[in-house]
Structure formats: C-alpha cells, structure tokens
C-alpha positions in Angstrom: 136.6 36.0 52.5 134.6 32.8 52.4 134.3 30.3 49.5 131.0 28.6 49.1 129.4 26.3 46.4 126.1 28.0 45.8 123.2 27.9 43.4 122.4 31.2 41.8 119.2 31.6 43.7 121.0 30.8 46.9 123.6 33.5 46.2 120.8 36.0 45.7 119.5 35.1 49.2 122.9 35.4 50.7 123.4 38.8 49.1 119.9 40.1 50.1 120.5 39.2 53.8 124.0 40.8 53.7 122.6 44.0 52.2 120.1 44.4 54.9 116.9 43.0 53.4 114.6 42.2 56.3 111.3 41.8 54.5 110.3 39.4 51.7 106.9 38.6 50.3 106.4 36.2 47.4 104.6 33.4 45.9 106.1 30.1 44.7 107.0 29.9 41.0 109.5 28.0 39.0 112.4 28.7 38.6 112.5 31.3 41.4 111.1 29.4 44.3 114.5 28.7 45.9 114.8 32.4 46.7 111.5 32.4 48.6 112.5 29.2 50.4 115.9 30.6 51.4 114.4 33.8 52.7 111.8 31.9 54.6 114.6 30.0 56.3 117.0 32.9 57.0 114.9 36.0 57.6 113.2 35.0 60.9 116.7 34.2 62.3 117.7 37.8 61.5 114.7 39.4 63.0 113.1 39.8 59.6 109.7 38.9 58.1 108.8 36.4 55.4 105.3 36.3 54.0 104.0 33.9 51.4 101.2 35.9 49.8 98.1 34.7 48.0 99.6 35.9 44.6 102.2 38.1 43.1 99.9 41.1 43.2 99.8 40.9 47.0 103.5 40.1 47.1 104.7 43.4 45.6 102.0 45.3 47.4 103.3 43.9 50.7 106.9 44.8 49.8 105.8 48.4 49.0 104.1 48.7 52.4 107.0 47.2 54.2 109.4 49.6 52.5 107.3 52.7 53.3 107.4 51.4 56.9 111.2 51.5 56.8 112.3 48.0 55.8 114.5 47.0 52.9 112.1 44.8 50.9 112.5 42.3 48.1 110.3 39.9 46.1 111.2 37.2 43.5 109.2 35.6 40.7 109.4 34.7 37.1 107.7 36.2 34.0 104.1 35.2 34.7 104.3 36.5 38.2 106.0 39.7 37.2 103.2 40.3 34.8 100.9 40.5 37.9 103.2 42.9 39.6 103.3 45.5 36.9 100.5 47.8 38.1 102.1 48.0 41.5 105.5 48.5 39.8 104.1 51.8 38.5 102.9 52.7 42.0 106.4 52.1 43.5 107.9 54.3 40.8 105.6 57.3 41.3 105.5 57.0 45.1 109.3 56.6 45.0 109.3 53.5 47.1 112.5 51.3 47.1 111.8 47.7 46.2 113.8 45.0 44.5 112.2 42.5 42.1 114.1 39.4 41.1 112.8 37.9 37.8 114.4 34.5 37.2 113.3 34.4 33.6 111.9 31.4 31.8 110.4 30.8 28.4 107.0 32.4 27.6 104.5 33.7 26.8 102.0 32.7 29.5 102.9 29.6 31.4 105.4 28.9 28.6 108.4 26.8 29.5 108.4 26.7 33.3 111.7 24.8 33.7 113.7 26.2 30.9 115.6 29.5 30.6 114.6 32.5 28.5 115.5 36.1 28.1 112.1 37.3 27.0 111.3 39.7 29.8 113.8 42.4 29.0 111.3 44.8 27.6 108.7 43.8 30.2 111.1 45.1 32.9 111.5 48.4 31.1 108.1 49.1 29.7 105.7 46.7 31.4 103.9 49.3 33.6 102.2 52.2 31.9 103.4 55.7 31.7 106.9 57.2 31.7 108.8 56.0 34.7 112.4 55.2 35.5 113.7 51.6 35.9 117.0 50.0 36.6 117.7 46.4 35.7 120.8 44.3 36.3 121.5 41.0 34.5 124.0 38.5 36.1 125.7 35.9 34.0 127.2 33.8 36.8 126.5 32.9 40.4 129.2 35.3 41.6 127.6 38.1 39.6 124.2 37.2 41.1 125.6 37.9 44.5 127.3 41.1 43.5 124.5 42.5 41.4 121.9 41.7 44.1 123.9 43.9 46.5 124.1 46.5 43.8 120.3 46.3 43.1 119.4 46.7 46.8 121.8 49.6 47.2 120.5 51.2 44.0 116.9 50.9 45.1 117.7 52.6 48.5 119.8 55.3 46.9 117.4 56.3 44.2 114.1 55.6 46.0 113.1 53.5 43.0 112.1 49.9 42.0 115.0 47.9 40.7 115.0 44.6 38.7 117.5 41.7 38.8 117.0 39.8 35.5 118.4 36.3 36.2 117.2 33.2 34.3 116.5 29.6 34.9 120.1 28.5 34.1 121.8 31.2 36.2 119.3 30.6 39.0 119.8 26.9 39.2 123.4 26.4 38.3 126.0 25.9 41.1 129.4 27.6 41.2 132.1 28.2 43.8 131.9 31.9 44.7 133.7 34.3 47.1 131.6 35.9 49.8 133.2 39.0 51.3 133.1 39.7 55.0 130.2 41.8 56.1 132.5 44.7 56.9 134.0 44.8 53.4 130.6 45.4 51.7 129.5 48.8 50.8 125.9 49.0 52.0 123.8 52.1 51.1 120.9 53.2 53.3 118.2 55.5 52.2 118.6 59.1 53.4 116.2 60.1 56.1 115.1 63.5 57.4 116.5 64.8 60.6 114.2 64.2 63.6 113.7 68.0 63.9 113.1 68.6 60.1 110.7 71.6 60.1 109.3 71.3 56.6 109.5 67.6 55.6 108.3 67.1 52.0 108.6 63.4 50.9 108.8 64.3 47.2 111.0 67.3 47.2 114.2 66.8 45.4 117.2 67.1 47.6 119.4 70.2 47.6 122.5 68.3 46.6 121.4 68.1 43.0 120.6 64.4 43.1 116.9 65.0 42.7 116.3 62.2 45.3 114.0 63.2 48.2 114.6 62.2 51.8 112.4 59.3 52.9 110.9 59.1 56.4 109.2 55.9 57.7 105.8 55.6 59.2 106.1 55.8 62.9 109.0 58.2 63.1 106.8 61.2 63.8 106.4 62.6 60.3 103.0 62.8 58.7 103.0 62.4 55.0 100.8 61.3 52.1 101.5 58.4 49.8 99.5 58.6 46.5 99.6 57.0 43.1 98.3 60.2 41.4 100.6 62.9 40.2 101.3 64.7 43.5 103.0 67.7 44.9 106.2 67.7 47.1 104.1 66.7 50.1 102.5 63.8 48.4 99.0 65.3 47.9 97.2 64.8 44.6 98.0 67.5 42.0 96.2 66.1 39.0 94.9 69.5 37.9 98.3 71.1 38.2 100.0 70.5 34.8 103.3 72.2 35.6 103.5 70.1 38.7 102.9 66.9 36.7 105.6 67.9 34.2 108.1 68.6 37.0 107.4 65.4 38.9 107.6 63.0 35.9 110.7 64.6 34.6 112.4 64.5 38.0 111.5 60.8 38.5 113.2 60.0 35.3 116.1 62.4 35.6 117.2 61.0 39.0 118.1 57.7 37.2 119.7 59.5 34.2 121.8 61.6 36.6 123.3 58.4 38.1 123.6 56.5 34.8 127.4 56.3 34.9 127.5 54.6 38.2 124.6 52.3 37.4 125.8 51.0 34.0 128.1 48.1 34.5 129.8 46.2 31.6 132.7 43.9 30.9 134.8 44.5 27.8 136.7 41.5 26.6 139.3 41.6 23.7 137.6 44.5 21.9 140.6 46.6 21.4 141.6 45.0 18.1 138.2 43.4 17.3 136.7 43.4 13.9 133.4 41.9 15.2 131.9 42.7 18.6 129.4 40.5 20.4 126.8 42.2 22.7 125.5 39.7 25.2 124.0 39.4 28.7 122.9 36.8 31.2 123.5 33.2 30.4 123.9 34.0 26.7 127.0 35.9 27.7 128.6 32.7 28.9 128.3 31.2 25.5 129.5 34.4 24.0 132.7 34.3 26.1 133.5 30.9 24.9 132.6 31.9 21.3 135.3 34.7 21.5 137.9 32.1 22.6 137.0 29.7 19.8 137.0 32.6 17.2 140.4 33.8 18.4 141.8 30.3 18.1 140.6 30.4 14.5 142.4 33.7 13.9 139.2 35.8 13.9 139.4 39.1 15.8 136.2 38.9 17.9 135.5 40.7 21.2 132.7 40.8 23.7 130.7 43.6 25.3 128.9 41.9 28.2 126.2 44.1 29.7 125.6 43.6 33.4 123.2 46.5 33.4 120.4 46.4 30.8 118.5 49.5 32.0 119.7 52.2 31.7 121.0 50.8 28.4 124.8 50.9 28.1 124.5 53.2 25.1 127.9 54.9 25.5 129.8 51.6 25.4 128.0 50.4 22.2 128.7 53.8 20.7 132.4 53.6 21.7 133.0 50.3 20.1 130.8 51.0 17.0 133.4 53.5 16.0 136.0 50.7 15.8 134.4 47.5 14.8 132.9 46.4 11.5 129.9 44.4 12.7 127.9 43.5 15.9 126.4 40.1 16.8 123.7 40.0 19.4 122.8 36.5 20.8 119.7 36.4 23.0 117.1 33.9 24.0 114.2 35.8 22.6 113.1 36.9 19.1 115.1 40.1 19.3 114.8 42.6 22.1 118.2 44.0 23.0 119.3 43.8 19.4 116.9 46.7 18.7 118.6 48.8 21.3 122.0 48.0 19.8 120.8 48.8 16.3 119.3 52.1 17.5 122.7 53.2 18.8 124.6 51.9 15.7 122.2 53.8 13.4 123.2 51.8 10.3 126.9 52.6 10.5 127.8 48.9 10.7 125.6 45.7 10.3 124.0 44.3 13.4 123.3 40.5 13.3 120.7 39.0 15.6 121.0 35.4 16.9 117.8 34.2 18.5 116.7 31.1 20.2 113.3 30.5 21.9 113.0 26.8 22.4 114.2 26.9 26.0 117.7 25.7 25.2 120.9 27.8 25.6 122.5 29.5 22.6 125.7 27.5 22.0 129.1 29.0 21.4 129.3 27.1 18.1 126.1 28.9 16.9 127.7 32.3 17.5 130.9 31.3 15.7 129.0 29.9 12.8 127.0 33.1 12.4 130.3 35.1 12.4 131.9 32.8 9.8 128.9 32.7 7.5 127.7 36.3 7.7 129.8 38.8 9.5 133.2 37.7 8.1 132.2 38.9 4.6 132.6 42.4 5.9 136.0 41.9 7.3 137.6 40.4 4.2 
C-alpha cells in the first residue's frame, strides 16, 4: 500500500494506468485537462499512446479504433465535449467496443460555467445518444473513490464490451486528498475475453455460451477477419437492416447484457438508514454535503440516513425500494434542476414524499441547506 496526496483527476490517471489503459485520445477542456496532461506524461513511459485530437469527435473515434485494435482505451472531457462524442457513443454501443469516458462535469448548458462544478450531465450520460442502448455510469464523491471507480469502469467496459462513463465533477476532479494506492498485484484487473487462436467459427457479435450474452472479442491483426458496422448487424457483424427478428434480438441482447450484471455493477453506501425516518439520496460532490448533513441532523436528534449512489446507471432501484419501505420521506440534493430525483420518485411511486433540493449557480449544496429543508418540510411528516 502507498499513501499519496492526489488531485481527483490525478487519481483517475493513476487508476487508468494501473488498470492497463494504454491509449488515450482527448482534447483540452476545463475541468478535465489534468487527466489528459497526466496521460500524456505517463503513457509513453509505459509503451502506450497519447493523442491530442482536433476535437472530441475525433477523440472518441480514435479510442474506438484503438480498442478494436486491442488496446484498453479512455478519453476525458466535460459536458460540452461529451456532447460532441454522443454520436460515436452510440457507435461504440452497437459495435460492442469497450471505451471509458470520463466526464468531469461543470455547469451548463453550452459553455456554461467552465470552472465551477455541476451535476447536469446525468441524463446526458444515459440518454444522450439516440436509440435504445445500454450504459454504465459511476459517480465518485472523493479522490479515493475516483481511483477505485476508474478501475471499476475500465474493468466493466472490458467485461461487458460496452462504453462506460465516470461522472466526476469540477470539485472532485480538482480537490486533493490523501488516498491509499494498492499494490499492482492486489488489484483485480479484468481483460476482455478473446477467441482461441484456432476458433473455427468466430462471430464477433454472438452471445457467449455461458449465459452472459457477451461475445468474445478478437483484435485486428490476430488472424480473424470480421466486420465492424454501425447498422443493425448479424452475429458476424454484417448489416442486417432488413432482418427484423435479427434487429430485435441484437438490441435486446445489448441491453440485457448490462441488466444481467446489474447486481455487481450497482454500488452504494448506506449510512445510518436502519432507524431513519428521512433518507437522503445523493451522489458525487453533493454526497459529501449529505454525509455532513446526516451528522448535523443526528446531533439535533433527527433520525436521518444517507443512501449514497456510486453507480447512477444502472439506477440503484432495489436500494431505493428497500429503504422506501422503512422511511417516511426522501430528500434528493443535486446540482441541477432535478434529474436523479425523478428516478427516485419513479421508484417511490407516491408512497412517501420526495423532496428535491437543487442548485445550479456553480456552488456546492451546503450541509445546512439540506438540514434546513429537512427541518422545514420533511419533519412535518415525522411528527
């Protein structure tokens, strides 16, 4: 174990290198630029490749190409840059190409608040590209979690053959904390499953026989000839746009391979919920304020607990359902005008009130604001 004082973006770089990322393509953008700078410094020393592209469209395209060629690939940006990546995000999903996209979120829309944090890209990550496609998104609330969830994101992309988001933000990305870095041998690193060299009938989009629905993935240059296409395709990758049953089977398999692994993908922390009357649902930097709000509320004799979501997609529905059966109200603080609160409310289905707490001026939600909302609104339900 090694202790280091690292910025969140620096921890992301350390984790990416440790997890085997050897290709990074990106374009400078606040507040994510330190990730590109770190990868530019470290990758060449590891035999990897760093490319500064002309824009974010080229960045994700280069990552997709590098991944198909066999490299673990990652890019990093913020909201405006991710907006440019979304068409190719869909290409990565339908071609089943592993790629990790780090979005160090800032205030928006458009150029918005380049140097201030926001949490406005939650739905962009899930629904930004068109069509029904699967996505996984992790949201760290500390520098330590940035390291751990970057490892998890890279492993997940390789395991599922799917694009994966890390939803950091300007505060998490730029703050510094002392974190523990495990030894390389102590890390669980997942590699994509490849066909045997003598595979007689290799089909790059045929679900595996182990029930995981995740196909084997060869790399260009290994002797296998295969087609990569953005159209609906058959098991061999060739267009099947006139084959409606094939389209149905492909789109359902793409989505089901994430659903099938939901239990291992969904990560949460549950804090003092066992006796709570009021539960807070929070993520990212807002969860830091929520943790302190729980402590303040407890000191006041209020039974408040926290469900901190480290995975936003797939949404941690079963945990919201579990605690909805016990608490009398939910409070959802987030730095947007109400995105995850809708997901919470959908699960709650009117059984208990759900109170949003929103801030979009680029400043953090403060613990006192959460406690104040609990005292002025939610407490009326508790008596």
